[in-house]
N, C-alpha and C positions, 0 to 999 in steps of 0.2 A: 489710521485709527489704532491705538494701543488699548488693549484690554488688560487690567490688572486682576489678578486672580489672588484672592486672600483665602488662605487656608488656616483655620483655627484649629488647634488640637482638641480632641474631644475629652481629654482627661485634664481640664484646667483645674487648678487649685481653687477651693472655695474662697470667695471674697473675704478677707480678714477686716476687722474693725480698725481702720486706719487712725481714728481718734483715739482709741485705747492704746495703739502702739505709740502714737506720739506722746501721749500723757505719761505713759509708764517709762517711756525712754527719758523724758524730762525730768521725771521723779528719780530715776536712776542717776542721771547726770548731777541732780542737786545733792543727792547722797554722796556721790563722789567729791563734789565741791566742799561739802560739809566735813568730809573725812580729811581732805587736804587743809581746810581752815584748822581744825583741831590739832592736826600734826604741826602746822606752823606755830600754833599757839604754845604747844608742848615744847617744841625745840628752842623757840625764841626765849620763852620764859626760863627754860633750863639753862640755855647759854648765858642768859643775863645773871641768873643765879650763881653760876659758876664764876663768871667774871667778877661780879661784885663781892663774892666771897673771897676770892683770891686778892682783890684790891682792899678789902677790909682787913686781911692778915697782913698786908704788907707795911712797911715802916716808913716809906717815903712820903706818906700824906700826913697831915695834921690829923690829931686824934679825933676832932670832930668830923672830919671828912670820912675817916674810917669807920665812924659810928654810923653815918649815913649809908655807907656802902654795907655795912653789917645788917642795917634795917632792911635794905633793898633785897639783900640776899635772903632774909628770913621771910620776907613777903613772897618772893619767888618760889621758895621751897613750900610754903603754905598753899600757893596757887597750884603747884604741881600736885601736891598731896590731896588737897581737897577738891579741886575742880575735875581731876582725872581726866584731862583732856585726850591723852593718848587712848584710854579705853573707849571713850565716847567716839573718837575717830574710827577705832577698829570696828566698833558696831556699824557705823555708817558704810565703811568699806566692805564688811562682810554683806551687808544688805545689798549693795551695788553689785558685788560679785555674783550674787545669787539671781537678782532681778534682771540684769542686762542679758545674760545668756537666755534666760526664760523668754524674754521679750523677743530675742532672735529666733529662738526656736519656735514660738508661736507664729512669728511673720514667715519664716521660710520653711517650717516643717508641718507636721501633723498635730501640734499641740492644740487642744481646744482653748476657747476663751474661758470656760469655766475653770480649767486647770491653771490657767494664767492668773485669773483673778484669785483663786485659792492661794496661790504662792504670794501674790501681792498681799493678801490679807493676812497671812502668817508672818510675813516680814514686817508689816506694820505693826502687828501686836508684839513682835519680838523688839522692834525698835522702841515702842512705847514703854515696854517693861524693861528694856536695856538688858535683855538677857539671851544669850546664845548658848547653845550646847557647845562647849569647848573643853578640851582635855585639861586645861589649866583650872577649871572651876569645879571639876568633878574628881572626887577621890574614891579609891577602892573601898568597898563596904568590909568592915572587919570580919574575919571568919569566926563562925560560932562552933566550928569542929573542934573536938578536944585534941 
């Protein structure tokens, strides 16, 4: 007869909210996918615009064909300028870079659920407003000293 002795440590971690971990990990992964999609849009449209601009400037095609290439190039430049896919993708990537480590810290460390939910709420607000504090958007205040 074999007797198994199971010893449980007395200082076990508190039970974490597994559904919250799963949901926020999924959200962070979605943000990373959105960032990748916006980057793909930005680079694809940019490359198409450069290619069509070069083909529009060439003399090997009929003038009506070069006109089509110039229209395509104009549309691509407009999309890059007005859709601003790179900036939108950066916002999602920043959100991912903040949320993913916070979820891991909550899961494996002493971060509380309230702290994690607070981080999530702030990120949601930032993504909805599409504003993050970055050195590119802030400028030094002018000095009033004589």
